[in-house]
N, C-alpha and C positions, 0 to 999 in steps of 0.2 A: 033350331038351336038351343040347348039345354042351357038352364039358367047357371048350373056350375061352370060351363064353358065360356059363358059371358062375363062371369065375374071373375074367374082366374087371373086375367092380367091385371085386373085392378088391385086383387089381394096380394099380389107380388110386388107391387108398385111401392116402394119406400119412400116416396116423398110425403106420403101422408102420415107419417109416423111422427109422433112429437118427439123433441129433443130429451125430454125426461125418459121416454120409452126406449130411445135408442141408448141412452145412458145406462138404464137398467139391463138392457140386453148385453151391452159391453161388459158390466160388472158381472153378469152371469157368465159369460165366456172367460173372462180372466179368473173366476173363481174355478172353472173346470180345469183350466190350464195349470192352476195351483196345486188342485187335487191331483192331477196327472203327476205332477213333477214328485208330490210326495209319495205317491204310490209307486213310482219308479225308484226313488230313493229305498223305498222300504223292501222292494223286491232285490235289490242290489245288496242291502246289508243282510237279508236273510236267505241268500241262494245257497249258502253252505249248509245251513240246517235243512233247507228243503231237499238237497240232493241227497242228503244222509237219511233223511226220516220218511221221506216220500218215494224219490225216485229209485232208490235201491231196493226198496221193499216189495213185497207181492203184491200184485195189482188186485184191488178190490172196489167195490162200490164206493168206499169211502175215498179211496185215491182219486177216483173219478170225480166225486163231489168237491173234493179238495181243489182240483184242477180248474173245476168250472167256477167256483168261488173265487179262484185265485187270479184266473187269468181273464175271465169274462169283463170284470170292471176295468181292467186295462185296455181291452180292445174296444170297449163302449166309450170309454173317454178319449182314446185316440181318435175315433171316428167322428165324436161328437164334435171335438174340437176343432177338427179339420175342415168344418163347413165355412 
């Protein structure tokens, strides 16, 4: 039996996490939820400009880079806060 397989259940057990560590993890999750809310708000208020300046223009590497930088953080925060 490998050492990793032996320690895995112990590492996932949350009974050994101190109260201050749990509070820090909770604050981190709340911060990510707040960041996601601000990001969604920013997407809503700038969608008209995005349609005019990006979606209706000719596609190039700049538009793909824009979409990558625009939508990847939203996806990352969505899946990160759903844990």
